[in-house]
C-alpha positions as a Python dict, from the first residue, in 0.01 Angstrom:
ca = {
    (1, 'X'): (0, 0, 0),
    (2, 'X'): (317, -118, -170),
    (3, 'X'): (416, -75, -535),
    (4, 'X'): (385, -385, -754),
    (5, 'X'): (417, -489, -1116),
    (6, 'X'): (359, -816, -1301),
    (7, 'X'): (679, -968, -1158),
    (8, 'X'): (647, -853, -796),
    (9, 'X'): (269, -893, -776),
    (10, 'X'): (240, -1268, -856),
    (11, 'X'): (193, -1215, -1228),
    (12, 'X'): (-158, -1074, -1201),
    (13, 'X'): (-305, -1381, -1031),
    (14, 'X'): (-367, -1190, -707),
    (15, 'X'): (-717, -1071, -619),
    (16, 'X'): (-858, -887, -317),
    (17, 'X'): (-910, -1137, -36),
    (18, 'X'): (-608, -1351, -130),
    (19, 'X'): (-326, -1412, 118),
    (20, 'X'): (39, -1339, 35),
    (21, 'X'): (385, -1351, 190),
    (22, 'X'): (593, -1033, 163),
    (23, 'X'): (951, -1107, 57),
    (24, 'X'): (1243, -861, 46),
    (25, 'X'): (1530, -894, -200),
    (26, 'X'): (1847, -692, -169),
    (27, 'X'): (2193, -718, -314),
    (28, 'X'): (2489, -732, -80),
    (29, 'X'): (2854, -724, -181),
    (30, 'X'): (3067, -1028, -98),
    (31, 'X'): (3342, -795, 33),
    (32, 'X'): (3113, -582, 246),
    (33, 'X'): (2975, -412, -65),
    (34, 'X'): (3288, -206, -125),
    (35, 'X'): (3597, -227, -342),
    (36, 'X'): (3665, -346, -695),
    (37, 'X'): (3632, -717, -602),
    (38, 'X'): (3284, -682, -455),
    (39, 'X'): (3025, -910, -609),
    (40, 'X'): (2657, -828, -565),
    (41, 'X'): (2486, -1133, -415),
    (42, 'X'): (2107, -1134, -386),
    (43, 'X'): (1965, -1198, -40),
    (44, 'X'): (1598, -1288, 0),
    (45, 'X'): (1412, -1293, 330),
    (46, 'X'): (1047, -1322, 425),
    (47, 'X'): (928, -1007, 601),
    (48, 'X'): (561, -1093, 672),
    (49, 'X'): (363, -1413, 621),
    (50, 'X'): (-4, -1471, 544),
    (51, 'X'): (-102, -1107, 478),
    (52, 'X'): (-449, -1041, 333),
    (53, 'X'): (-475, -836, 12),
    (54, 'X'): (-742, -568, 55),
    (55, 'X'): (-725, -407, -288),
    (56, 'X'): (-520, -375, -603),
    (57, 'X'): (-489, -11, -708),
    (58, 'X'): (-821, 152, -614),
    (59, 'X'): (-1044, -152, -660),
    (60, 'X'): (-1192, -311, -350),
    (61, 'X'): (-1365, -594, -537),
    (62, 'X'): (-1264, -769, -859),
    (63, 'X'): (-1486, -690, -1159),
    (64, 'X'): (-1709, -977, -1275),
    (65, 'X'): (-1542, -1234, -1499),
    (66, 'X'): (-1196, -1102, -1410),
    (67, 'X'): (-931, -1369, -1377),
    (68, 'X'): (-628, -1147, -1324),
    (69, 'X'): (-558, -796, -1204),
    (70, 'X'): (-216, -639, -1264),
    (71, 'X'): (-205, -307, -1086),
    (72, 'X'): (51, -53, -979),
    (73, 'X'): (0, -100, -605),
    (74, 'X'): (-140, -354, -362),
    (75, 'X'): (-310, -253, -39),
    (76, 'X'): (-235, -505, 233),
    (77, 'X'): (-400, -564, 570),
    (78, 'X'): (-108, -532, 809),
    (79, 'X'): (-140, -529, 1189),
    (80, 'X'): (-40, -194, 1342),
    (81, 'X'): (270, -345, 1503),
    (82, 'X'): (400, -471, 1168),
    (83, 'X'): (366, -146, 969),
    (84, 'X'): (716, -34, 1075),
    (85, 'X'): (855, -375, 974),
    (86, 'X'): (701, -343, 629),
    (87, 'X'): (814, 18, 577),
    (88, 'X'): (1166, -65, 695),
    (89, 'X'): (1187, -357, 453),
    (90, 'X'): (1066, -135, 168),
    (91, 'X'): (1353, 105, 241),
    (92, 'X'): (1616, -171, 242),
    (93, 'X'): (1529, -368, -69),
    (94, 'X'): (1276, -464, -334),
    (95, 'X'): (950, -616, -212),
    (96, 'X'): (787, -911, -386),
    (97, 'X'): (461, -1085, -303),
    (98, 'X'): (421, -1462, -299),
    (99, 'X'): (68, -1601, -330),
    (100, 'X'): (-34, -1844, -53),
    (101, 'X'): (-257, -2149, -63),
    (102, 'X'): (-632, -2115, -12),
    (103, 'X'): (-582, -2333, 298),
    (104, 'X'): (-429, -2022, 464),
    (105, 'X'): (-733, -1797, 417),
    (106, 'X'): (-840, -1812, 780),
    (107, 'X'): (-498, -1765, 937),
    (108, 'X'): (-354, -1455, 1098),
    (109, 'X'): (-68, -1243, 968),
    (110, 'X'): (266, -1356, 1106),
    (111, 'X'): (592, -1170, 1138),
    (112, 'X'): (862, -1384, 979),
    (113, 'X'): (1099, -1551, 1222),
    (114, 'X'): (1381, -1803, 1225),
    (115, 'X'): (1347, -2134, 1047),
    (116, 'X'): (1236, -2443, 1236),
    (117, 'X'): (1494, -2586, 1473),
    (118, 'X'): (1531, -2900, 1680),
    (119, 'X'): (1204, -3014, 1834),
    (120, 'X'): (986, -2766, 1645),
    (121, 'X'): (662, -2893, 1492),
    (122, 'X'): (604, -2814, 1125),
    (123, 'X'): (253, -2826, 976),
    (124, 'X'): (238, -2970, 623),
    (125, 'X'): (-67, -2931, 399),
    (126, 'X'): (-79, -3160, 94),
    (127, 'X'): (-390, -3174, -122),
    (128, 'X'): (-600, -3044, 165),
    (129, 'X'): (-467, -3302, 415),
    (130, 'X'): (-301, -3151, 724),
    (131, 'X'): (-22, -3334, 907),
    (132, 'X'): (236, -3228, 1161),
    (133, 'X'): (598, -3342, 1167),
    (134, 'X'): (860, -3276, 1436),
    (135, 'X'): (1188, -3140, 1301),
    (136, 'X'): (1522, -3286, 1405),
}
């Protein structure tokens, strides 16, 4: 479970069963974080992708006719090998959840990696239509 609020928990639009990406934001100084000329620059990185939300606070299922749930914590289904990744990210910055498309409901949780490079194939989903494009 990770702490959330309206800003970090997708504004209350998240329900159990939804899929989210876990993002980490931290501020780093331009001069190594030290000295009077240091400027705090925000750095955002994706920690885990396509993670299933199990519950918000202590609720396992959304009450009937509920459109939004803003809780104090979100319980996420994280593979055992990624628990350390999640806990380490929580200790290094602020965690935010990003709601994923319903097209991702059947996918597995992914540890975030480098961006696509030359020759990689990127899957694009637009209005339910899936296409694949090779990157340059």
